[in-house]
C-alpha positions in Angstrom: -19.7 -65.3 36.3 -22.7 -67.6 37.4 -22.9 -67.0 40.7 -22.2 -64.0 43.1 -20.7 -65.3 46.0 -21.9 -63.3 49.5 -19.6 -61.2 50.6 -16.8 -61.6 53.1 -17.3 -61.1 56.6 -15.0 -59.1 59.1 -11.0 -60.9 59.2 -10.7 -62.7 62.2 -7.5 -63.1 63.7 -7.0 -66.3 62.2 -7.5 -64.6 59.0 -5.5 -61.9 59.7 -2.6 -64.8 60.3 -3.1 -66.4 57.2 -2.6 -63.0 55.2 0.9 -62.2 57.0 2.1 -65.2 56.2 0.8 -64.6 51.8 1.7 -61.5 52.0 3.9 -61.3 48.9 6.8 -58.7 47.8 8.6 -58.6 50.6 11.4 -57.3 49.2 9.8 -54.0 47.5 11.2 -50.6 49.5 6.9 -49.7 49.5 4.4 -48.1 51.9 2.1 -51.0 51.8 -1.9 -51.0 52.9 -2.9 -54.2 52.9 -6.8 -55.3 52.8 -8.0 -59.2 54.1 -11.2 -60.5 52.1 -11.8 -56.6 51.0 -11.6 -54.8 54.3 -8.5 -52.5 55.2 -6.0 -54.1 58.1 -4.0 -51.5 60.3 -1.8 -53.6 62.2 -0.7 -55.6 58.8 -0.3 -51.8 56.9 2.5 -48.6 56.9 1.1 -45.7 58.0 -0.8 -44.0 55.4 0.5 -40.6 56.2 4.9 -42.0 55.0 4.2 -40.3 51.5 5.5 -36.7 51.3 2.9 -34.7 49.2 1.0 -37.8 49.4 -2.6 -38.4 51.1 -3.8 -41.4 51.1 -7.8 -41.6 52.9 -9.6 -44.7 53.5 -12.8 -45.5 50.7 -15.2 -45.7 53.8 -13.7 -42.4 54.9 -14.2 -40.7 51.7 -17.4 -41.8 51.1 -18.2 -41.0 54.5 -17.8 -37.0 53.7 -19.1 -36.8 50.7 -16.6 -37.7 48.2 -18.8 -39.9 46.4 -17.3 -39.0 42.8 -14.7 -41.4 43.5 -17.4 -44.2 42.5 -18.0 -42.4 39.0 -13.9 -43.0 37.4 -13.3 -41.5 34.2 -13.8 -43.5 30.8 -15.6 -46.4 31.6 -18.3 -47.4 29.0 -22.2 -46.3 29.4 -23.6 -49.4 32.1 -20.5 -51.5 32.4 -21.1 -54.0 34.4 -18.2 -55.6 35.8 -17.2 -51.5 37.0 -21.0 -51.7 38.6 -21.2 -54.1 40.3 -17.8 -53.0 41.6 -20.4 -49.9 42.3 -23.2 -51.4 44.3 -21.0 -54.0 46.4 -17.1 -51.8 47.3 -17.1 -50.9 51.0 -13.9 -50.0 51.3 -11.1 -49.6 49.2 -8.0 -46.4 49.1 -8.4 -42.5 47.8 -5.2 -41.3 46.9 -4.3 -37.6 46.0 -0.2 -36.0 44.8 0.2 -33.0 45.3 1.1 -30.6 42.5 4.6 -31.7 41.2 4.9 -34.2 44.3 7.8 -37.1 44.1 7.5 -39.0 46.6 10.6 -41.6 46.9 8.4 -44.1 48.0 5.7 -46.9 46.2 2.2 -47.0 47.6 1.7 -51.2 48.1 -1.9 -52.5 48.0 -1.8 -55.4 48.8 -5.3 -57.7 48.5 -5.2 -60.9 50.5 -8.3 -63.3 50.2 -8.8 -66.7 53.0 -11.2 -68.8 53.9 -14.3 -70.0 51.5 -17.3 -69.3 49.2 -16.6 -64.8 49.5 -16.1 -62.0 47.5 -13.9 -59.3 48.2 -14.8 -56.0 46.2 -12.0 -53.5 46.2 -11.7 -50.2 44.4 -8.5 -47.7 44.4 -8.9 -44.2 42.8 -5.6 -42.1 42.1 -5.4 -38.2 40.9 -2.4 -37.0 40.2 -1.7 -32.8 40.4 0.5 -31.3 37.9 3.7 -32.5 37.0 3.7 -35.0 39.8 5.4 -38.9 39.7 4.2 -42.1 41.2 4.9 -45.6 41.3 2.1 -47.5 42.3 1.7 -51.1 42.8 -1.1 -53.8 43.5 -1.2 -57.4 44.5 -3.4 -59.7 44.9 -3.5 -63.5 46.4 -5.0 -65.7 48.5 -5.2 -69.8 49.8 -6.9 -72.2 47.8 -10.4 -71.8 48.9 -12.8 -70.5 46.3 -13.4 -66.9 45.6 -14.0 -64.1 43.8 -12.4 -60.6 43.9 -13.5 -58.0 41.7 -10.6 -54.8 42.0 -11.4 -51.7 40.5 -8.5 -48.6 39.8 -9.1 -45.3 38.9 -6.7 -42.9 37.4 -6.5 -39.1 36.4 -3.3 -37.8 35.4 -3.4 -34.2 34.8 -1.1 -32.6 32.5 2.6 -33.4 32.3 2.5 -35.9 35.2 4.1 -39.4 35.5 2.4 -42.4 36.7 3.8 -46.0 36.8 1.4 -49.5 38.1 2.5 -52.6 38.9 0.3 -55.4 39.0 0.6 -59.0 40.8 -2.3 -61.6 40.0 -1.0 -64.8 42.1 -4.4 -65.4 43.5 -5.6 -69.8 44.6 -6.6 -71.6 41.6 -10.0 -72.1 42.7 -10.8 -68.1 41.7 -12.6 -66.2 39.9 -10.7 -62.8 39.2 -12.7 -59.6 37.4 -10.2 -56.0 37.6 -11.0 -52.9 35.8 -8.9 -50.4 35.6 -9.7 -46.7 34.0 -7.2 -43.6 33.2 -7.2 -40.6 32.0 -4.3 -38.8 30.9 -4.0 -35.1 30.2 -1.7 -33.2 28.4 2.5 -34.1 28.4 1.2 -37.3 31.0 2.5 -40.3 31.2 1.1 -44.0 31.6 3.3 -46.7 32.2 1.4 -50.0 33.6 2.3 -53.9 33.7 0.6 -56.3 34.9 1.9 -60.2 35.4 -1.2 -62.5 35.9 -0.2 -66.1 37.2 -3.2 -67.6 39.0 -6.8 -67.8 39.3 -9.1 -70.1 38.1 -10.4 -67.5 35.8 -9.0 -63.8 35.5 -10.6 -61.0 33.3 -8.7 -57.6 33.6 -10.2 -54.7 31.3 -8.7 -51.4 30.8 -10.0 -48.5 29.8 -7.7 -45.4 28.6 -8.7 -42.0 27.6 -6.1 -39.7 26.2 -7.5 -36.0 26.8 -4.2 -33.7 26.3 -2.3 -33.4 24.1 1.5 -35.2 23.2 0.5 -37.8 26.5 2.0 -41.1 26.2 1.4 -44.6 27.6 2.2 -47.8 27.8 0.1 -51.0 28.9 2.0 -54.4 28.7 1.1 -57.4 30.4 2.3 -61.0 31.4 0.8 -64.4 31.7 0.3 -67.8 32.5 -2.5 -70.7 32.9 -2.0 -74.3 32.6 -5.0 -77.1 33.7 -8.2 -75.8 32.5 -7.4 -72.3 33.8 -8.7 -68.7 31.5 -6.6 -66.1 31.3 -8.6 -62.5 29.6 -6.9 -58.8 28.7 -10.0 -56.3 27.4 -8.9 -52.6 26.4 -10.1 -50.1 25.0 -7.4 -47.1 24.7 -9.5 -43.8 23.0 -6.6 -41.2 20.9 -9.3 -37.9 21.7 -5.8 -35.7 21.4 -3.3 -34.7 19.0 -0.2 -35.8 19.2 -0.2 -38.9 21.9 1.5 -42.2 21.6 0.3 -45.8 23.4 2.1 -48.7 22.7 0.0 -52.4 24.0 2.1 -55.7 24.1 0.6 -58.1 26.0 2.3 -61.7 26.7 1.1 -65.5 27.8 2.3 -68.6 27.9 -0.1 -71.8 28.1 -0.2 -75.2 29.2 -2.5 -78.3 29.9 -5.7 -76.7 28.4 -5.5 -73.5 29.2 -7.1 -70.9 27.5 -6.3 -66.8 26.7 -8.6 -64.3 25.4 -7.0 -60.7 23.7 -9.3 -58.6 22.7 -7.9 -55.1 22.1 -8.6 -51.9 20.8 -7.2 -48.8 19.5 -9.8 -45.5 18.7 -8.6 -42.6 16.8 -11.7 -40.3 17.2 -11.7 -37.3 14.8 -9.6 -34.7 15.6 -7.0 -37.4 17.1 -4.6 -36.0 14.3 -0.8 -37.4 14.8 -1.6 -40.6 17.1 0.8 -43.1 17.5 -0.4 -46.6 18.1 0.6 -49.9 17.9 -0.9 -52.9 19.3 0.9 -56.3 20.0 -0.6 -59.9 21.4 1.9 -63.1 21.4 0.9 -66.5 22.7 3.0 -69.5 23.6 1.7 -72.4 23.7 3.4 -75.2 25.7 0.9 -78.4 25.1 -1.2 -79.3 21.9 -4.4 -78.3 24.1 -4.3 -74.8 25.3 -5.5 -72.3 22.6 -5.2 -68.5 22.4 -7.6 -66.2 21.4 -6.8 -62.7 19.8 -9.0 -60.1 18.8 -6.9 -56.4 18.5 -8.8 -53.7 16.3 -8.6 -50.3 14.7 -11.0 -47.5 14.8 -10.0 -44.7 12.8 -11.5 -41.3 12.5 -8.7 -39.1 11.9 -6.3 -38.8 8.4 -3.2 -38.3 9.7 -2.1 -41.2 11.6 0.5 -44.2 12.3 -1.4 -47.4 13.6 -0.8 -50.7 13.6 -1.7 -54.1 15.7 -0.6 -57.5 15.5 -1.0 -60.8 16.9 1.1 -64.0 17.2 0.9 -67.9 18.1 2.9 -70.5 18.2 4.8 -73.7 20.2 8.5 -73.2 21.1 11.0 -73.1 18.5 12.0 -77.1 17.8 15.5 -75.6 16.4 16.3 -73.4 19.6 15.4 -76.5 22.0 17.4 -78.7 20.4 20.4 -76.4 20.8 19.9 -76.0 24.3 19.4 -79.9 24.7 22.5 -80.9 22.7 24.4 -79.0 25.9 23.4 -80.8 28.1 20.4 -78.5 29.8 17.3 -81.2 30.4 14.2 -81.0 28.3 12.6 -78.7 31.3 14.7 -76.8 31.9 15.5 -75.6 28.2 11.8 -75.0 27.7 11.9 -72.8 31.2 15.1 -70.9 29.9 12.8 -69.9 26.1 9.5 -68.7 28.2 11.8 -66.7 30.5 12.7 -65.1 27.6 10.2 -64.4 26.0 7.8 -63.1 28.5 11.1 -61.2 29.6 11.0 -58.7 27.1 7.7 -57.0 29.2 9.4 -58.0 32.6 12.7 -56.4 32.2 11.9 -52.8 31.8 10.5 -52.7 35.4 12.9 -49.9 36.7 12.7 -51.6 40.6 15.2 -54.0 41.0 13.7 -55.8 44.0 10.0 -55.6 42.4 11.6 -57.0 38.9 13.0 -59.8 40.6 10.2 -61.1 41.8 7.8 -60.7 39.3 10.8 -63.1 37.3 10.7 -64.7 40.4 6.7 -65.8 40.2 7.5 -66.8 36.5 10.3 -68.8 37.1 8.3 -70.7 39.9 5.6 -70.7 37.7 7.3 -72.7 34.4 8.2 -75.5 37.5 5.3 -75.9 38.9 2.6 -75.9 35.5 -0.2 -76.0 37.7 
């Protein structure tokens, strides 16, 4: 990030009309909150009181009433620059509180749309789940062809026995710089499941900081990324186990064409006393051209002696024998490659339980396989 673009002004009627046409995931049944260039747009949004047992407030209202604690999420490294930039410039977002034991039937979809040229948008979503609550959050980022910058931060605080599912679609314009941070604190016997699909932006970095602070908690962090041309995808995560009998799974896949590059930096930290930790991390990249590049740096830092931890990374091309098998049955080269790539990423996309949401993610992956940007 060499230049910080100026903050976007309030969206005009023309911006809102463009954003309406760009909104994704129409088939997904969810309460939708829409932000255009970082500003909440009520006319594109559903009523925010439509989820039983869930309080949804705009960040600007929370800050006016003294709720500045949302600007200090759990688990971020001291002085982390991307989150610091977000805290300095964020103007709006959502503060979500899920009541004790609440399990709303619908998800909340936070839709972020960037339109126009040469500006930056900063957004933040702070989610707190009460004990025994269950909640699904969908986060999407889309945009037009203008050169934008996006900086988003999502913080999650799960009380004991809470369960949260987070699905993110990043499909911004191919001139955008997208920076995203996720921080999460897990209480005892809580469950966190995340999936991030990245198919847009010139350069996209997603960083995750997940901390286990209660016993018998579990987390499954997954992602799929697609990039061509000279685009760059970066996934950086730190998972810190500081409780006993906790498990974590991290599995990230990328498919790269042209001169695209992916970077995976993952670290599992097992603190002293965090016995019976079960942590496994895997990064896999598929290179569809001679000039694509994938770099992986998985790490383990273990300070307990009764754990099961492991990590791995693979980088490779499509299997020539499988391609020959498909082509020998009359399937054209491009379609055969698309079938194999879809099978490759399907391992992380197929487990999405919401069928319309799963279909939308798979369709986006399939469209990239045709376009290859």
